[in-house]
N, CA, C, O and the ligand as a Tripos MOL2 file, in Angstrom:
@<TRIPOS>MOLECULE
protein
  321   319    81     0     0
PROTEIN
NO_CHARGES

@<TRIPOS>ATOM
      1 N          43.3460  115.0310   48.4550 N.3       1 MET1
      2 CA         43.2870  113.6630   48.9660 C.3       1 MET1
      3 C          44.2300  113.5170   50.1550 C.2       1 MET1
      4 O          45.3940  113.9150   50.1120 O.2       1 MET1
      5 N          43.7020  112.9520   51.1790 N.am      2 ALA2
      6 CA         44.5210  112.7300   52.3540 C.3       2 ALA2
      7 C          44.4480  111.2500   52.7250 C.2       2 ALA2
      8 O          43.6070  110.4990   52.2320 O.2       2 ALA2
      9 N          45.3150  110.8850   53.5660 N.am      3 THR3
     10 CA         45.3500  109.4880   53.9790 C.3       3 THR3
     11 C          45.0550  109.3630   55.4550 C.2       3 THR3
     12 O          45.5950  110.0930   56.2870 O.2       3 THR3
     13 N          44.2060  108.4400   55.7520 N.am      4 CYS4
     14 CA         43.8720  108.2060   57.1550 C.3       4 CYS4
     15 C          45.0760  107.5940   57.8590 C.2       4 CYS4
     16 O          45.5970  106.5680   57.4230 O.2       4 CYS4
     17 N          45.5130  108.2120   58.9320 N.am      5 PRO5
     18 CA         46.6680  107.6820   59.6510 C.3       5 PRO5
     19 C          46.3520  106.3830   60.3620 C.2       5 PRO5
     20 O          47.2470  105.6510   60.7840 O.2       5 PRO5
     21 N          45.1010  106.1170   60.4840 N.am      6 GLU6
     22 CA         44.7160  104.9130   61.2150 C.3       6 GLU6
     23 C          44.6400  103.6880   60.3070 C.2       6 GLU6
     24 O          45.1820  102.6320   60.6300 O.2       6 GLU6
     25 N          43.9680  103.8380   59.1770 N.am      7 CYS7
     26 CA         43.7660  102.6580   58.3380 C.3       7 CYS7
     27 C          44.3120  102.8470   56.9270 C.2       7 CYS7
     28 O          44.1550  101.9740   56.0730 O.2       7 CYS7
     29 N          44.9470  103.9770   56.6890 N.am      8 ASP8
     30 CA         45.5390  104.2380   55.3700 C.3       8 ASP8
     31 C          44.5390  104.4010   54.2500 C.2       8 ASP8
     32 O          44.8990  104.3410   53.0740 O.2       8 ASP8
     33 N          43.3130  104.6020   54.5980 N.am      9 ALA9
     34 CA         42.3140  104.8250   53.5590 C.3       9 ALA9
     35 C          42.4800  106.2310   52.9920 C.2       9 ALA9
     36 O          42.8680  107.1640   53.6960 O.2       9 ALA9
     37 N          42.1860  106.3540   51.7370 N.am     10 GLU10
     38 CA         42.2800  107.6760   51.1460 C.3      10 GLU10
     39 C          40.9740  108.4210   51.3890 C.2      10 GLU10
     40 O          39.8800  107.9370   51.0960 O.2      10 GLU10
     41 N          41.1340  109.5700   51.9150 N.am     11 ILE11
     42 CA         39.9550  110.3760   52.2530 C.3      11 ILE11
     43 C          39.9630  111.6080   51.3740 C.2      11 ILE11
     44 O          40.9600  112.3220   51.2690 O.2      11 ILE11
     45 N          38.8450  111.8320   50.7590 N.am     12 GLU12
     46 CA         38.7600  112.9940   49.9010 C.3      12 GLU12
     47 C          38.5530  114.2580   50.7450 C.2      12 GLU12
     48 O          37.5140  114.4460   51.3780 O.2      12 GLU12
     49 N          39.5430  115.0850   50.7290 N.am     13 VAL13
     50 CA         39.4480  116.3280   51.4890 C.3      13 VAL13
     51 C          39.8180  117.4740   50.5650 C.2      13 VAL13
     52 O          40.8700  117.4680   49.9260 O.2      13 VAL13
     53 N          38.9570  118.4280   50.5080 N.am     14 ASP14
     54 CA         39.2420  119.5950   49.6940 C.3      14 ASP14
     55 C          40.0720  120.5700   50.5220 C.2      14 ASP14
     56 O          39.6080  121.1010   51.5310 O.2      14 ASP14
     57 N          41.2760  120.7900   50.0880 N.am     15 GLU15
     58 CA         42.1510  121.6240   50.9020 C.3      15 GLU15
     59 C          41.6580  123.0670   51.0250 C.2      15 GLU15
     60 O          42.0790  123.8150   51.9080 O.2      15 GLU15
     61 N          40.7780  123.4260   50.1350 N.am     16 PHE16
     62 CA         40.2240  124.7820   50.2340 C.3      16 PHE16
     63 C          38.9800  124.7960   51.1150 C.2      16 PHE16
     64 O          38.4070  125.8410   51.4200 O.2      16 PHE16
     65 N          38.6050  123.6270   51.4940 N.am     17 ASP17
     66 CA         37.3640  123.5000   52.2390 C.3      17 ASP17
     67 C          37.5840  123.2370   53.7220 C.2      17 ASP17
     68 O          36.6670  123.3030   54.5400 O.2      17 ASP17
     69 N          38.8270  122.9390   54.0290 N.am     18 VAL18
     70 CA         39.0970  122.6280   55.4320 C.3      18 VAL18
     71 C          40.1510  123.5910   55.9840 C.2      18 VAL18
     72 O          40.8650  124.2700   55.2460 O.2      18 VAL18
     73 N          40.2070  123.6130   57.2660 N.am     19 ASP19
     74 CA         41.1840  124.4350   57.9460 C.3      19 ASP19
     75 C          41.9700  123.5490   58.8990 C.2      19 ASP19
     76 O          41.5410  122.4660   59.2970 O.2      19 ASP19
     77 N          43.1120  124.0530   59.2340 N.am     20 LYS20
     78 CA         43.8780  123.3540   60.2530 C.3      20 LYS20
     79 C          43.0510  123.2620   61.5230 C.2      20 LYS20
     80 O          42.4920  124.2540   61.9910 O.2      20 LYS20
     81 N          42.9840  122.0970   62.0550 N.am     21 GLY21
     82 CA         42.2160  121.9260   63.2700 C.3      21 GLY21
     83 C          40.8180  121.4030   63.0210 C.2      21 GLY21
     84 O          40.0900  121.0600   63.9530 O.2      21 GLY21
     85 N          40.4490  121.3470   61.7420 N.am     22 ASP22
     86 CA         39.1230  120.8150   61.4360 C.3      22 ASP22
     87 C          39.0630  119.3340   61.7970 C.2      22 ASP22
     88 O          40.0350  118.5910   61.6610 O.2      22 ASP22
     89 N          37.9100  118.9490   62.2510 N.am     23 LYS23
     90 CA         37.7450  117.5470   62.6190 C.3      23 LYS23
     91 C          36.9010  116.8660   61.5650 C.2      23 LYS23
     92 O          35.9110  117.4080   61.0730 O.2      23 LYS23
     93 N          37.3210  115.6790   61.2390 N.am     24 LEU24
     94 CA         36.4880  114.8720   60.3630 C.3      24 LEU24
     95 C          36.6790  113.4210   60.7450 C.2      24 LEU24
     96 O          37.5800  113.0700   61.5080 O.2      24 LEU24
     97 N          35.8270  112.6000   60.2090 N.am     25 SER25
     98 CA         35.9810  111.2000   60.5780 C.3      25 SER25
     99 C          36.2000  110.3650   59.3350 C.2      25 SER25
    100 O          35.6520  110.6300   58.2650 O.2      25 SER25
    101 N          37.0080  109.3660   59.5160 N.am     26 CYS26
    102 CA         37.3410  108.5030   58.4000 C.3      26 CYS26
    103 C          36.1340  107.6510   58.0190 C.2      26 CYS26
    104 O          35.5330  107.0010   58.8740 O.2      26 CYS26
    105 N          35.7870  107.6560   56.7530 N.am     27 PRO27
    106 CA         34.6440  106.8350   56.3210 C.3      27 PRO27
    107 C          34.9520  105.3470   56.3740 C.2      27 PRO27
    108 O          34.0450  104.5140   56.3620 O.2      27 PRO27
    109 N          36.2110  105.0260   56.4320 N.am     28 GLU28
    110 CA         36.5790  103.6200   56.4410 C.3      28 GLU28
    111 C          36.5800  103.0240   57.8480 C.2      28 GLU28
    112 O          35.9390  102.0060   58.1090 O.2      28 GLU28
    113 N          37.3070  103.6780   58.7380 N.am     29 CYS29
    114 CA         37.4460  103.0790   60.0680 C.3      29 CYS29
    115 C          36.7120  103.8790   61.1410 C.2      29 CYS29
    116 O          36.6080  103.4450   62.2880 O.2      29 CYS29
    117 N          36.2080  105.0410   60.7610 N.am     30 GLY30
    118 CA         35.4170  105.8090   61.7040 C.3      30 GLY30
    119 C          36.2280  106.5760   62.7240 C.2      30 GLY30
    120 O          35.6810  107.1120   63.6880 O.2      30 GLY30
    121 N          37.5450  106.6300   62.5130 N.am     31 SER31
    122 CA         38.3770  107.3530   63.4550 C.3      31 SER31
    123 C          38.1190  108.8510   63.3660 C.2      31 SER31
    124 O          37.8500  109.3850   62.2900 O.2      31 SER31
    125 N          38.2020  109.5020   64.4810 N.am     32 ASN32
    126 CA         38.1110  110.9470   64.4890 C.3      32 ASN32
    127 C          39.4560  111.5220   64.0930 C.2      32 ASN32
    128 O          40.4740  111.2780   64.7400 O.2      32 ASN32
    129 N          39.4370  112.2710   63.0410 N.am     33 LEU33
    130 CA         40.6890  112.8090   62.5300 C.3      33 LEU33
    131 C          40.6830  114.3160   62.5970 C.2      33 LEU33
    132 O          39.6390  114.9680   62.5710 O.2      33 LEU33
    133 N          41.8850  114.8430   62.6850 N.am     34 GLU34
    134 CA         42.0260  116.2810   62.7500 C.3      34 GLU34
    135 C          42.9940  116.7050   61.6520 C.2      34 GLU34
    136 O          44.0180  116.0650   61.4140 O.2      34 GLU34
    137 N          42.6430  117.7860   61.0030 N.am     35 VAL35
    138 CA         43.5200  118.3130   59.9640 C.3      35 VAL35
    139 C          44.6830  119.0240   60.6340 C.2      35 VAL35
    140 O          44.4970  119.9990   61.3630 O.2      35 VAL35
    141 N          45.8760  118.5260   60.3790 N.am     36 ILE36
    142 CA         47.0360  119.1590   61.0100 C.3      36 ILE36
    143 C          47.9210  119.8820   59.9950 C.2      36 ILE36
    144 O          48.8520  120.5990   60.3620 O.2      36 ILE36
    145 N          47.6150  119.6830   58.7320 N.am     37 GLY37
    146 CA         48.3910  120.3750   57.7130 C.3      37 GLY37
    147 C          47.5340  120.5450   56.4700 C.2      37 GLY37
    148 O          46.6350  119.7410   56.2180 O.2      37 GLY37
    149 N          47.8020  121.5720   55.7010 N.am     38 LEU38
    150 CA         46.9260  121.8500   54.5620 C.3      38 LEU38
    151 C          47.5680  121.5500   53.2090 C.2      38 LEU38
    152 O          46.9040  121.0320   52.3110 O.2      38 LEU38
    153 N          48.8160  121.8610   53.0630 N.am     39 THR39
    154 CA         49.4350  121.5890   51.7640 C.3      39 THR39
    155 C          50.7140  120.7810   51.9420 C.2      39 THR39
    156 O          51.7510  121.3840   52.2190 O.2      39 THR39
    157 N          50.7090  119.5260   51.8100 N.am     40 PRO40
    158 CA         49.5140  118.7270   51.4950 C.3      40 PRO40
    159 C          48.6800  118.4810   52.7430 C.2      40 PRO40
    160 O          49.1270  118.7060   53.8670 O.2      40 PRO40
    161 N          47.5120  118.0360   52.5270 N.am     41 ILE41
    162 CA         46.6280  117.8060   53.6620 C.3      41 ILE41
    163 C          47.1320  116.6350   54.4990 C.2      41 ILE41
    164 O          47.3600  115.5260   54.0170 O.2      41 ILE41
    165 N          47.2850  116.9430   55.7410 N.am     42 GLU42
    166 CA         47.7340  115.8950   56.6460 C.3      42 GLU42
    167 C          46.6940  115.7050   57.7210 C.2      42 GLU42
    168 O          46.1270  116.6550   58.2610 O.2      42 GLU42
    169 N          46.4740  114.4790   58.0000 N.am     43 LEU43
    170 CA         45.4890  114.1640   59.0340 C.3      43 LEU43
    171 C          46.1620  113.4440   60.1840 C.2      43 LEU43
    172 O          47.1150  112.6840   60.0120 O.2      43 LEU43
    173 N          45.6390  113.7080   61.3390 N.am     44 ASP44
    174 CA         46.1390  113.0040   62.5030 C.3      44 ASP44
    175 C          44.9300  112.5270   63.2900 C.2      44 ASP44
    176 O          43.8290  113.0670   63.1740 O.2      44 ASP44
    177 N          45.1630  111.5330   64.0660 N.am     45 ILE45
    178 CA         44.0620  111.0310   64.8740 C.3      45 ILE45
    179 C          43.7660  112.0370   65.9700 C.2      45 ILE45
    180 O          44.6360  112.3940   66.7650 O.2      45 ILE45
    181 N          42.5280  112.4850   65.9950 N.am     46 ALA46
    182 CA         42.1580  113.4900   66.9730 C.3      46 ALA46
    183 C          41.9910  112.8470   68.3360 C.2      46 ALA46
    184 O          41.3650  111.8000   68.4930 O.2      46 ALA46
    185 N          42.5670  113.5070   69.2940 N.am     47 ALA47
    186 CA         42.4090  113.0040   70.6560 C.3      47 ALA47
    187 C          40.9810  113.2630   71.0930 C.2      47 ALA47
    188 O          40.5100  114.3990   71.1540 O.2      47 ALA47
    189 N          40.3430  112.2120   71.3810 N.am     48 ASP48
    190 CA         38.9490  112.3380   71.7870 C.3      48 ASP48
    191 C          38.7270  111.4740   73.0210 C.2      48 ASP48
    192 O          38.7730  110.2450   72.9620 O.2      48 ASP48
    193 N          38.4900  112.1400   74.1210 N.am     49 ASP49
    194 CA         38.3170  111.3340   75.3330 C.3      49 ASP49
    195 C          36.9680  110.6350   75.3670 C.2      49 ASP49
    196 O          36.6280  109.9330   76.3200 O.2      49 ASP49
    197 N          36.2220  110.8460   74.3140 N.am     50 ASP50
    198 CA         34.9310  110.1770   74.2160 C.3      50 ASP50
    199 C          35.1400  108.6930   73.9080 C.2      50 ASP50
    200 O          34.4620  107.8060   74.4250 O.2      50 ASP50
    201 N          36.0990  108.4920   73.0520 N.am     51 ASP51
    202 CA         36.3230  107.1300   72.5580 C.3      51 ASP51
    203 C          37.7780  106.7500   72.8130 C.2      51 ASP51
    204 O          38.5910  106.6170   71.8980 O.2      51 ASP51
    205 N          38.0530  106.5890   74.0560 N.am     52 ASP52
    206 CA         39.4360  106.3570   74.4250 C.3      52 ASP52
    207 C          39.7280  104.8680   74.5400 C.2      52 ASP52
    208 O          39.5040  104.2400   75.5750 O.2      52 ASP52
    209 N          40.2270  104.3410   73.4580 N.am     53 ASP53
    210 CA         40.5910  102.9220   73.5430 C.3      53 ASP53
    211 C          42.1080  102.7800   73.6110 C.2      53 ASP53
    212 O          42.7500  102.1090   72.8030 O.2      53 ASP53
    213 N          42.6190  103.4370   74.5970 N.am     54 ASP54
    214 CA         44.0620  103.4230   74.7810 C.3      54 ASP54
    215 C          44.4080  102.3460   75.7930 C.2      54 ASP54
    216 O          44.6540  102.6170   76.9680 O.2      54 ASP54
    217 N          44.4200  101.1390   75.3080 N.am     55 ASP55
    218 CA         44.6170  100.0640   76.2740 C.3      55 ASP55
    219 C          45.9390   99.3380   76.0320 C.2      55 ASP55
    220 O          46.0580   98.1320   76.2510 O.2      55 ASP55
    221 N          46.9080  100.0910   75.5840 N.am     56 ASP56
    222 CA         48.1750   99.4040   75.3600 C.3      56 ASP56
    223 C          49.1780   99.5680   76.4980 C.2      56 ASP56
    224 O          50.3040   99.0770   76.4310 O.2      56 ASP56
    225 N          48.7500  100.2570   77.5250 N.am     57 ASP57
    226 CA         49.6750  100.2870   78.6650 C.3      57 ASP57
    227 C          49.2070   99.3050   79.7270 C.2      57 ASP57
    228 O          48.1810   99.4830   80.3840 O.2      57 ASP57
    229 N          49.9830   98.3010   79.8540 N.am     58 ASP58
    230 CA         49.6250   97.2480   80.7950 C.3      58 ASP58
    231 C          50.0130   97.6490   82.2110 C.2      58 ASP58
    232 O          51.1820   97.8510   82.5410 O.2      58 ASP58
    233 N          49.0230   97.7470   82.9870 N.am     59 LEU59
    234 CA         49.3100   98.0520   84.3840 C.3      59 LEU59
    235 C          49.6750   96.7680   85.0840 C.2      59 LEU59
    236 O          48.9740   95.7590   85.0030 O.2      59 LEU59
    237 N          50.7830   96.8380   85.7660 N.am     60 GLU60
    238 CA         51.1970   95.6480   86.4660 C.3      60 GLU60
    239 C          50.5280   95.5970   87.8270 C.2      60 GLU60
    240 O          51.0850   96.0170   88.8410 O.2      60 GLU60
    241 N          49.3410   95.0810   87.8120 N.am     61 ASP61
    242 CA         48.6720   94.9860   89.0970 C.3      61 ASP61
    243 C          48.9140   93.6090   89.7190 C.2      61 ASP61
    244 O          48.5550   93.3320   90.8640 O.2      61 ASP61
    245 N          49.5230   92.7940   88.9270 N.am     62 ASP62
    246 CA         49.8210   91.4590   89.4430 C.3      62 ASP62
    247 C          51.3170   91.3470   89.6970 C.2      62 ASP62
    248 O          52.0550   90.6970   88.9570 O.2      62 ASP62
    249 N          51.7220   91.9860   90.7410 N.am     63 GLU63
    250 CA         53.1440   92.0200   91.0310 C.3      63 GLU63
    251 C          53.6240   90.6650   91.5280 C.2      63 GLU63
    252 O          53.1390   90.1230   92.5220 O.2      63 GLU63
    253 N          54.5600   90.1640   90.8210 N.am     64 ALA64
    254 CA         55.0720   88.8460   91.2010 C.3      64 ALA64
    255 C          55.7800   88.9430   92.5450 C.2      64 ALA64
    256 O          56.6570   89.7750   92.7800 O.2      64 ALA64
    257 N          55.3530   88.0650   93.3790 N.am     65 GLU65
    258 CA         55.9670   88.0810   94.7050 C.3      65 GLU65
    259 C          57.2970   87.3390   94.6580 C.2      65 GLU65
    260 O          57.3760   86.1390   94.3950 O.2      65 GLU65
    261 N          58.2980   88.0950   94.9200 N.am     66 GLU66
    262 CA         59.6010   87.4440   94.9080 C.3      66 GLU66
    263 C          59.8080   86.6980   96.2080 C.2      66 GLU66
    264 O          59.1950   86.9750   97.2390 O.2      66 GLU66
    265 N          60.6880   85.7580   96.1020 N.am     67 ASP67
    266 CA         60.9600   84.9910   97.3080 C.3      67 ASP67
    267 C          61.6080   85.8860   98.3510 C.2      67 ASP67
    268 O          62.7390   86.3480   98.2000 O.2      67 ASP67
    269 N          60.8860   86.1030   99.3640 N.am     68 GLU68
    270 CA         61.4400   86.9500  100.4120 C.3      68 GLU68
    271 C          62.2770   86.0960  101.3440 C.2      68 GLU68
    272 O          61.7890   85.2260  102.0650 O.2      68 GLU68
    273 N          63.5400   86.3880  101.2900 N.am     69 GLU69
    274 CA         64.4100   85.6100  102.1640 C.3      69 GLU69
    275 C          64.5910   86.3440  103.4770 C.2      69 GLU69
    276 O          65.3970   87.2630  103.6210 O.2      69 GLU69
    277 N          63.8340   85.9060  104.3750 N.am     70 GLU70
    278 CA         63.9640   86.5240  105.6900 C.3      70 GLU70
    279 C          65.0410   85.7970  106.4850 C.2      70 GLU70
    280 O          65.2130   84.5800  106.4190 O.2      70 GLU70
    281 N          65.7300   86.6030  107.2180 N.am     71 ASP71
    282 CA         66.7870   86.0000  108.0170 C.3      71 ASP71
    283 C          66.1850   85.2930  109.2310 C.2      71 ASP71
    284 O          66.1040   85.8180  110.3420 O.2      71 ASP71
    285 N          65.7890   84.1180  108.9450 N.am     72 GLU72
    286 CA         65.2090   83.3650  110.0580 C.3      72 GLU72
    287 C          66.2060   82.3230  110.5150 C.2      72 GLU72
    288 O          66.5210   81.3670  109.8060 O.2      72 GLU72
    289 N          66.6760   82.5350  111.6850 N.am     73 GLU73
    290 CA         67.6270   81.5540  112.2020 C.3      73 GLU73
    291 C          66.8760   80.2980  112.5760 C.2      73 GLU73
    292 O          65.8210   80.3150  113.2090 O.2      73 GLU73
    293 N          67.4590   79.2520  112.1650 N.am     74 GLU74
    294 CA         66.7920   77.9900  112.4920 C.3      74 GLU74
    295 C          66.7870   77.7650  113.9830 C.2      74 GLU74
    296 O          67.8060   77.8220  114.6700 O.2      74 GLU74
    297 N          65.6380   77.5180  114.4210 N.am     75 ASP75
    298 CA         65.4810   77.3570  115.8620 C.3      75 ASP75
    299 C          65.7230   75.9040  116.2540 C.2      75 ASP75
    300 O          64.8030   75.1050  116.4280 O.2      75 ASP75
    301 N          66.9540   75.6240  116.3790 N.am     76 GLU76
    302 CA         67.2430   74.2560  116.7860 C.3      76 GLU76
    303 C          67.5040   74.2120  118.2720 C.2      76 GLU76
    304 O          68.1780   75.0730  118.8370 O.2      76 GLU76
    305 N          66.9780   73.2370  118.8600 N.am     77 PRO77
    306 CA         67.2390   73.1160  120.3270 C.3      77 PRO77
    307 C          68.7030   72.7620  120.5950 C.2      77 PRO77
    308 O          69.2050   71.7010  120.2220 O.2      77 PRO77
    309 N          69.3210   73.6630  121.2300 N.am     78 TRP78
    310 CA         70.7470   73.4690  121.5150 C.3      78 TRP78
    311 C          70.9260   72.7310  122.8100 C.2      78 TRP78
    312 O          70.2670   73.0040  123.8130 O.2      78 TRP78
    313 N          71.7840   71.8440  122.7640 N.am     79 GLU79
    314 CA         72.0840   71.1410  124.0150 C.3      79 GLU79
    315 C          73.4870   71.5170  124.4650 C.2      79 GLU79
    316 O          74.4370   71.5040  123.6820 O.2      79 GLU79
    317 N          73.5840   71.8270  125.6490 N.am     80 GLU80
    318 CA         74.8830   72.2310  126.1290 C.3      80 GLU80
    319 C          75.7090   71.0740  126.6500 C.2      80 GLU80
    320 O          76.8400   71.2730  127.0910 O.2      80 GLU80
    321 ZN         40.5800  105.2990   58.6140 Zn       81 ZN81
@<TRIPOS>BOND
     1     1     2 1
     2     2     3 1
     3     3     4 2
     4     3     5 am
     5     5     6 1
     6     6     7 1
     7     7     8 2
     8     7     9 am
     9     9    10 1
    10    10    11 1
    11    11    12 2
    12    11    13 am
    13    13    14 1
    14    14    15 1
    15    15    16 2
    16    15    17 am
    17    17    18 1
    18    18    19 1
    19    19    20 2
    20    19    21 am
    21    21    22 1
    22    22    23 1
    23    23    24 2
    24    23    25 am
    25    25    26 1
    26    26    27 1
    27    27    28 2
    28    27    29 am
    29    29    30 1
    30    30    31 1
    31    31    32 2
    32    31    33 am
    33    33    34 1
    34    34    35 1
    35    35    36 2
    36    35    37 am
    37    37    38 1
    38    38    39 1
    39    39    40 2
    40    39    41 am
    41    41    42 1
    42    42    43 1
    43    43    44 2
    44    43    45 am
    45    45    46 1
    46    46    47 1
    47    47    48 2
    48    47    49 am
    49    49    50 1
    50    50    51 1
    51    51    52 2
    52    51    53 am
    53    53    54 1
    54    54    55 1
    55    55    56 2
    56    55    57 am
    57    57    58 1
    58    58    59 1
    59    59    60 2
    60    59    61 am
    61    61    62 1
    62    62    63 1
    63    63    64 2
    64    63    65 am
    65    65    66 1
    66    66    67 1
    67    67    68 2
    68    67    69 am
    69    69    70 1
    70    70    71 1
    71    71    72 2
    72    71    73 am
    73    73    74 1
    74    74    75 1
    75    75    76 2
    76    75    77 am
    77    77    78 1
    78    78    79 1
    79    79    80 2
    80    79    81 am
    81    81    82 1
    82    82    83 1
    83    83    84 2
    84    83    85 am
    85    85    86 1
    86    86    87 1
    87    87    88 2
    88    87    89 am
    89    89    90 1
    90    90    91 1
    91    91    92 2
    92    91    93 am
    93    93    94 1
    94    94    95 1
    95    95    96 2
    96    95    97 am
    97    97    98 1
    98    98    99 1
    99    99   100 2
   100    99   101 am
   101   101   102 1
   102   102   103 1
   103   103   104 2
   104   103   105 am
   105   105   106 1
   106   106   107 1
   107   107   108 2
   108   107   109 am
   109   109   110 1
   110   110   111 1
   111   111   112 2
   112   111   113 am
   113   113   114 1
   114   114   115 1
   115   115   116 2
   116   115   117 am
   117   117   118 1
   118   118   119 1
   119   119   120 2
   120   119   121 am
   121   121   122 1
   122   122   123 1
   123   123   124 2
   124   123   125 am
   125   125   126 1
   126   126   127 1
   127   127   128 2
   128   127   129 am
   129   129   130 1
   130   130   131 1
   131   131   132 2
   132   131   133 am
   133   133   134 1
   134   134   135 1
   135   135   136 2
   136   135   137 am
   137   137   138 1
   138   138   139 1
   139   139   140 2
   140   139   141 am
   141   141   142 1
   142   142   143 1
   143   143   144 2
   144   143   145 am
   145   145   146 1
   146   146   147 1
   147   147   148 2
   148   147   149 am
   149   149   150 1
   150   150   151 1
   151   151   152 2
   152   151   153 am
   153   153   154 1
   154   154   155 1
   155   155   156 2
   156   155   157 am
   157   157   158 1
   158   158   159 1
   159   159   160 2
   160   159   161 am
   161   161   162 1
   162   162   163 1
   163   163   164 2
   164   163   165 am
   165   165   166 1
   166   166   167 1
   167   167   168 2
   168   167   169 am
   169   169   170 1
   170   170   171 1
   171   171   172 2
   172   171   173 am
   173   173   174 1
   174   174   175 1
   175   175   176 2
   176   175   177 am
   177   177   178 1
   178   178   179 1
   179   179   180 2
   180   179   181 am
   181   181   182 1
   182   182   183 1
   183   183   184 2
   184   183   185 am
   185   185   186 1
   186   186   187 1
   187   187   188 2
   188   187   189 am
   189   189   190 1
   190   190   191 1
   191   191   192 2
   192   191   193 am
   193   193   194 1
   194   194   195 1
   195   195   196 2
   196   195   197 am
   197   197   198 1
   198   198   199 1
   199   199   200 2
   200   199   201 am
   201   201   202 1
   202   202   203 1
   203   203   204 2
   204   203   205 am
   205   205   206 1
   206   206   207 1
   207   207   208 2
   208   207   209 am
   209   209   210 1
   210   210   211 1
   211   211   212 2
   212   211   213 am
   213   213   214 1
   214   214   215 1
   215   215   216 2
   216   215   217 am
   217   217   218 1
   218   218   219 1
   219   219   220 2
   220   219   221 am
   221   221   222 1
   222   222   223 1
   223   223   224 2
   224   223   225 am
   225   225   226 1
   226   226   227 1
   227   227   228 2
   228   227   229 am
   229   229   230 1
   230   230   231 1
   231   231   232 2
   232   231   233 am
   233   233   234 1
   234   234   235 1
   235   235   236 2
   236   235   237 am
   237   237   238 1
   238   238   239 1
   239   239   240 2
   240   239   241 am
   241   241   242 1
   242   242   243 1
   243   243   244 2
   244   243   245 am
   245   245   246 1
   246   246   247 1
   247   247   248 2
   248   247   249 am
   249   249   250 1
   250   250   251 1
   251   251   252 2
   252   251   253 am
   253   253   254 1
   254   254   255 1
   255   255   256 2
   256   255   257 am
   257   257   258 1
   258   258   259 1
   259   259   260 2
   260   259   261 am
   261   261   262 1
   262   262   263 1
   263   263   264 2
   264   263   265 am
   265   265   266 1
   266   266   267 1
   267   267   268 2
   268   267   269 am
   269   269   270 1
   270   270   271 1
   271   271   272 2
   272   271   273 am
   273   273   274 1
   274   274   275 1
   275   275   276 2
   276   275   277 am
   277   277   278 1
   278   278   279 1
   279   279   280 2
   280   279   281 am
   281   281   282 1
   282   282   283 1
   283   283   284 2
   284   283   285 am
   285   285   286 1
   286   286   287 1
   287   287   288 2
   288   287   289 am
   289   289   290 1
   290   290   291 1
   291   291   292 2
   292   291   293 am
   293   293   294 1
   294   294   295 1
   295   295   296 2
   296   295   297 am
   297   297   298 1
   298   298   299 1
   299   299   300 2
   300   299   301 am
   301   301   302 1
   302   302   303 1
   303   303   304 2
   304   303   305 am
   305   305   306 1
   306   306   307 1
   307   307   308 2
   308   307   309 am
   309   309   310 1
   310   310   311 1
   311   311   312 2
   312   311   313 am
   313   313   314 1
   314   314   315 1
   315   315   316 2
   316   315   317 am
   317   317   318 1
   318   318   319 1
   319   319   320 2
@<TRIPOS>SUBSTRUCTURE
     1 MET1         2 RESIDUE 1 A MET
     2 ALA2         6 RESIDUE 1 A ALA
     3 THR3        10 RESIDUE 1 A THR
     4 CYS4        14 RESIDUE 1 A CYS
     5 PRO5        18 RESIDUE 1 A PRO
     6 GLU6        22 RESIDUE 1 A GLU
     7 CYS7        26 RESIDUE 1 A CYS
     8 ASP8        30 RESIDUE 1 A ASP
     9 ALA9        34 RESIDUE 1 A ALA
    10 GLU10       38 RESIDUE 1 A GLU
    11 ILE11       42 RESIDUE 1 A ILE
    12 GLU12       46 RESIDUE 1 A GLU
    13 VAL13       50 RESIDUE 1 A VAL
    14 ASP14       54 RESIDUE 1 A ASP
    15 GLU15       58 RESIDUE 1 A GLU
    16 PHE16       62 RESIDUE 1 A PHE
    17 ASP17       66 RESIDUE 1 A ASP
    18 VAL18       70 RESIDUE 1 A VAL
    19 ASP19       74 RESIDUE 1 A ASP
    20 LYS20       78 RESIDUE 1 A LYS
    21 GLY21       82 RESIDUE 1 A GLY
    22 ASP22       86 RESIDUE 1 A ASP
    23 LYS23       90 RESIDUE 1 A LYS
    24 LEU24       94 RESIDUE 1 A LEU
    25 SER25       98 RESIDUE 1 A SER
    26 CYS26      102 RESIDUE 1 A CYS
    27 PRO27      106 RESIDUE 1 A PRO
    28 GLU28      110 RESIDUE 1 A GLU
    29 CYS29      114 RESIDUE 1 A CYS
    30 GLY30      118 RESIDUE 1 A GLY
    31 SER31      122 RESIDUE 1 A SER
    32 ASN32      126 RESIDUE 1 A ASN
    33 LEU33      130 RESIDUE 1 A LEU
    34 GLU34      134 RESIDUE 1 A GLU
    35 VAL35      138 RESIDUE 1 A VAL
    36 ILE36      142 RESIDUE 1 A ILE
    37 GLY37      146 RESIDUE 1 A GLY
    38 LEU38      150 RESIDUE 1 A LEU
    39 THR39      154 RESIDUE 1 A THR
    40 PRO40      158 RESIDUE 1 A PRO
    41 ILE41      162 RESIDUE 1 A ILE
    42 GLU42      166 RESIDUE 1 A GLU
    43 LEU43      170 RESIDUE 1 A LEU
    44 ASP44      174 RESIDUE 1 A ASP
    45 ILE45      178 RESIDUE 1 A ILE
    46 ALA46      182 RESIDUE 1 A ALA
    47 ALA47      186 RESIDUE 1 A ALA
    48 ASP48      190 RESIDUE 1 A ASP
    49 ASP49      194 RESIDUE 1 A ASP
    50 ASP50      198 RESIDUE 1 A ASP
    51 ASP51      202 RESIDUE 1 A ASP
    52 ASP52      206 RESIDUE 1 A ASP
    53 ASP53      210 RESIDUE 1 A ASP
    54 ASP54      214 RESIDUE 1 A ASP
    55 ASP55      218 RESIDUE 1 A ASP
    56 ASP56      222 RESIDUE 1 A ASP
    57 ASP57      226 RESIDUE 1 A ASP
    58 ASP58      230 RESIDUE 1 A ASP
    59 LEU59      234 RESIDUE 1 A LEU
    60 GLU60      238 RESIDUE 1 A GLU
    61 ASP61      242 RESIDUE 1 A ASP
    62 ASP62      246 RESIDUE 1 A ASP
    63 GLU63      250 RESIDUE 1 A GLU
    64 ALA64      254 RESIDUE 1 A ALA
    65 GLU65      258 RESIDUE 1 A GLU
    66 GLU66      262 RESIDUE 1 A GLU
    67 ASP67      266 RESIDUE 1 A ASP
    68 GLU68      270 RESIDUE 1 A GLU
    69 GLU69      274 RESIDUE 1 A GLU
    70 GLU70      278 RESIDUE 1 A GLU
    71 ASP71      282 RESIDUE 1 A ASP
    72 GLU72      286 RESIDUE 1 A GLU
    73 GLU73      290 RESIDUE 1 A GLU
    74 GLU74      294 RESIDUE 1 A GLU
    75 ASP75      298 RESIDUE 1 A ASP
    76 GLU76      302 RESIDUE 1 A GLU
    77 PRO77      306 RESIDUE 1 A PRO
    78 TRP78      310 RESIDUE 1 A TRP
    79 GLU79      314 RESIDUE 1 A GLU
    80 GLU80      318 RESIDUE 1 A GLU
    81 ZN81       321 GROUP 0 **** ****
């Protein structure tokens, strides 16, 4: 018995039936899992560029424009 690292579901895996590196999918959440250890059986989420929902890195494409303080001398008409 192994545990899905994604949803914690118990997955029946026969340790004599799998090898390190074997891929299987969780019946509960459908994640692609990879066998990373045999005794006890450990599963890890298999990197699959097919289903890449890695959207937790927020790209800052909306850069806040800071107040640009330009040295602009006030153009006041000087009288001599
Ligand atoms: Zn799962």
